[in-house]
N, C-alpha and C positions, 0 to 999 in steps of 0.2 A: 708504673707500667703494669705491675702485677694486678693492682686494683682495676685498672682500665680493662685488662684482659678478662678478669673475672666478670666485670660488668658486661662486656661484650658477649661472653658465653651465656650469662644470665638472660640477656635480652634475646639472644638467639633461641634459647630454650622457651622463653615466653612466646615468641612469635610462632615457633614450631608447634607449641601446645595449642595456641589459639587457632592456628590454621586447621587443626584436627578436631577441634571441639565444636559440638553442635548443641543447640541451634546457633547459627551465626547470623548477624544482622545483614540484611540486603538493602533495605530502604527504610528511612526513619518515619515515613508517612508525610503526606502533604494534602493539598485540597483534592487532587485527582486520584490519589492512590493511598490506601491504608498502609500502616507499617507492615513490613514483611521480613521474615527470616527464612533461611534455608536450613532444613532439618534432615537428619538421617534417621530413617525408620527401619529397623530390622523386621522383616516379615519372616517369622520363624515358626516352623511346625515340626512334627516328628514324622519320620517314615520308618517302616519296618523292613529290615533286611535279615537274611539268614547268612551268617558269616562263613559257614562251611557247607559242603555238599552232604554231610552226614544227615541222614533222615531223622536222627534223634536230636539234632541240634535245635536249640531254642532261638526263635526270632529275637532280634535286638533292635531297640529303638535308637535311631541316630537323628541328628538334626538336619533338616532341610531348610535352607535360609536364602533369602534374597534381600539385599539392602536397597532401600528406595530413598532417593533424594526428593524432598517435598518442600515446595514453596508455600508458606502459610503465614497468617498473622501470628504474632507472638503468643496471644491468648485471646479469648473471647472478650475479656474486660477491656483490653487495649482496642479491640475492634469496635466495641460499643462506644468507648470514649471518642474514637475517631468519627463514628457516625454522629455523635452529639456535637463534636467540634465543627464538623462540616455541615451541620443542620440537615442531616439525611435520616433522621429518626423515623419519618413517616414510612410505614410499611417496611422498615428495615428489620432484618433478622440475622443477628451475628452468629447463629448456630452453625452456619456453613464453615466457619473458621476453626472448628474443633475437629480433632481426630476422634471419631466415635468408635466405641468398642465393637459395634456391629460391623463397621467397615473393616476393622482388623480381622474379625472372624471370617468375613467373606474373602478377604485377601488370602488368608491362610488356607481356606477351603479350596480356592482356585489353584493355589500353588500345589497343594497336595494332589488335586485332580489332574493338573497338567503333567505332573511327574509320572502319572500312571499312563500317559499317552503311549500307545504301541504295546502296552503290556497285555497279557491275556485278559479277556473280559472278566474271568472269574476273580481277577485281582482287584477289580473295582468293587470292593466289598468292605467299606468302612464299618468299624464296630458299632458306630452309633446308629446304624440302620437296623440293628438286630431286633428291635421291637416293632418293626413294620411288617405288614402282611406281604405276601408274595407280589401282589399287584403294585403295592406302594414301593417296594424295593426295586421292582423293575422300572418304575417311573424315575426314581432317583438315579439309577444306573444309566438310563437313557439320557437324562439331563447332563450327567457327567460326560457321557460320550459326545453330546452336542457341544459342550464346553470345549472339548479337546479338538473338535473338527470344524466348527463354524467359523466362517471367514469374518463376520462382522459382529463385533461386541458393542453393546450400548450400556453405558452406566447412566441410569435415570436418577435425577435428583442427586447428582454426583458430589456436591459440596467440593471438597478438596481433591476428589478423584482418586482417593487411596486405593479402592478396590480395582478400578479400571487400570490405573497406572501400574499397580502391582501385577495385575494379569499380564499387561504388555511386557514388563520387564521379565516376568517369569516365562512367558511364551517364547521369548527370543532365544532362550537356552533350552527350555524343557520341551518345546514343540516347534522346532525351527523349520519344519517342512510345510507349515501352513502360513501363507501370506494373509495378513489381517489388517482391518481397521478397528480402532477403538474410538467410539464417538461418545463424547461427554455432554450430557444435557442437564441444565440447571436454569432456574429463573434469575439467579444472581450473577451479573456480569463479572464482579470482582472474583467470585469463585472460579469462573472459567478462565480468568486471567492467570490465577494461580496454577490451575491445572495445566494450561498450555506452557507456562514457564517451567513447571515441573517436568513435563514431557521433554522439553528441550534439554534440560540439564541431565536427564536420564538417557540422552542420546537417541531419543525417538524422533522419527520424522514427523513433521506437522504439516497439515494441509487444510484448506477451507472446504466446506461442503459446497460443491459446485455441480451444475448440470452439464458443464462442458466435459467432453470426453477426455479421459486421462491420456496424456501424451506419453508414449513409450519411446524413449530414445534408444536407438540401435546401439548395442554394445554396452549400455549402462546396466547396472544392477538395481532393480527397483527395491525400495525399502521393504523389509520384512513386516514391520509394524508401523502404521501411520495413525497419529492421533488427530482427531477432529473435534469440534465443539460447536454448540449452538445454544442460544437462549431458548428456554422451553418452559411452558407453564400449562399443565393439563387442565387448570381451572379457568384458562383464558383462551377463548377461541382464536384470537389473533396470534397467539404464540404457542399453539398446541401442535408440536411436531408429530407427524405420522410417518409411516414407512416410506411413502413416496417422497417426502421432504428430505430423506437421507441421500437421495440421488445415487443409489448404489448401482443402478444400471449404467451409469457413466464410468464406472470403474472396471478394471480388468482383473477379476478375481475368479477363483474356482467356483464359487457359488454366491448367491445373493441372500442367503439365509441370515437371520439375526438371532442373537441370544441376548437377553437383558439381565444385567446385574443391578442390584439396588440394595441400599441399607438404610434403616431408620426413616422410611418414607410413609409409615402408617401413623397418622396423627388425628384423623377426624373420621369417625364411622360414616358420616353422611357423604363423604367424598369417595367412598370405596367403589361405588358404581362407576364414577368418572375414572378412577385409577384402573379398574379392571378393563374398561374400554380402551384406556391408554395403552395398557400392556398388549392387548390383542392387536391394536392398530399399529404397533411398532414392529410386529412380526410379519414375516413374508406372507402376503395374501395367497390364499389357495394351498399353502403348506403349513402355516402355523409355526410353532416352535416353543422354546422353553424360557422360563424366567426363574432367576434365583434371587430371593430376597432374604436378607438377614434382619432380624427384629429382636428387640430386647425380650427376654423370656417374660418379664413383668412389663406388660404393655404400657406405652407412653399414655395412651388413652384407652380405657377399657372398652371392649367391643369391636375394635378395629379389625382384628384378625378374623373373627367370625363373620363380620360384614363383608370382608374381602372374599372369604371362602364362598359365601352365599352368592355374591355378585359373579364370581368366576364360574361357578357351577351353573348359574342361570344362563350364562353365555356359552355353555357347552364345554367348559374347560375342566381340568382336573387339578386338584391341590393335594399336596402332602406336606405336613408340618412335622419337623423333628428337631430335637435339641442338638446343638453342637457342643461337644465336650469342652470344658474350660481348659485353656492351655496350662500345662505344668512343665517344670523343668525335668521331672522324672529322674533327678539325680545326675543328669547329663551335664557335663562341664562344657561351657562355651567360652571362647577366648574373649574375656572382658565384656561379655554380653549375656543377657538373660533372654530366654524365649519370650517372656512377658515384658511389656513396656508399660509406662505410666498410663497410657490411654486405655489399658485393659480395665482400669477402675472407672466405674460409671459415675454420673453426676451425684449419686447418693452416697458416694464414698466406698461402695462395696465392689468386690470383684464382679465384673459383668457376666451375666449368663445370657446366652443368645440362642435363638431358634432359627432354623433354616426353613423357608417357605419355598417349595418347588411348585411352580405353576406350569401347566401345559395346555396349549390351545391347538386343536386340529385346524387345518385349513378350512376356509369357508366353502 
């Protein structure tokens, strides 16, 4: 009896431990769907507070964190093997199945920016903007303000949707007075499958992109954040989504402006003209707007950033590029967690360094 009791306790502990451990398997993979796991990704950054009203007191770093549930392939190798097994290698690109450091950097930046919502404008003053001139700093501040107030967020080339999903989860608590849509665009349908599944398990509402007017049910509370998605490829005329394709005029929102988030989308200098046009065409015509792109400090392909800057400026836009500081724990103790995660290490095995590209287009 004693042995069976101990065994029962042991089994209970194992079940409890496995229930809390991540990543955990969701789907073994088959012909129609690659293997999938559910993972818990902490999006953590620091915020600065003053603990007393004493004017001589020193600011103190504290942790600002949101936990994000993410549906994804176990790893890129498993995804590539699945592509091979199902004979889908033609034009297949398993890179969408990885959590890229640039996406983490963008998620942290948006979390920190949303946390400043409603604060004095002077508080929108991150240390990493200190090397910019006055005009450049003003552009970054305006982009942050747009991030806090714009109703419609687009994550372009979203992959697993880490940045857009993190924005949605953060906005629900950090900026609850703004009703929003977050639209995910990618050319890979399996990536969008993961994104929308992740949206559901993070308790976000989901909806199709539709030209039909949004029905408002009397007495009901509309969702604060709604996730949507669409196949998109700016190199293919048949699948190149523009602002009008978003059908925002069919929705009941405070404004129809958009802001674009993207990470690791600069791969070929010759395609930067197309990308710059894409960015402009996703923004509200006649008003323009802002784009926030994170990119590895060491470019994936040399010359991409300069080509993008040239293309944007030729179209009348403005660009500011600035480094995002690497995350550190700064001696702060977090409960069983670290501010940095495995995906902060880039494919070269080194701690990733990221830059933020802020683009602004005026209206036509």
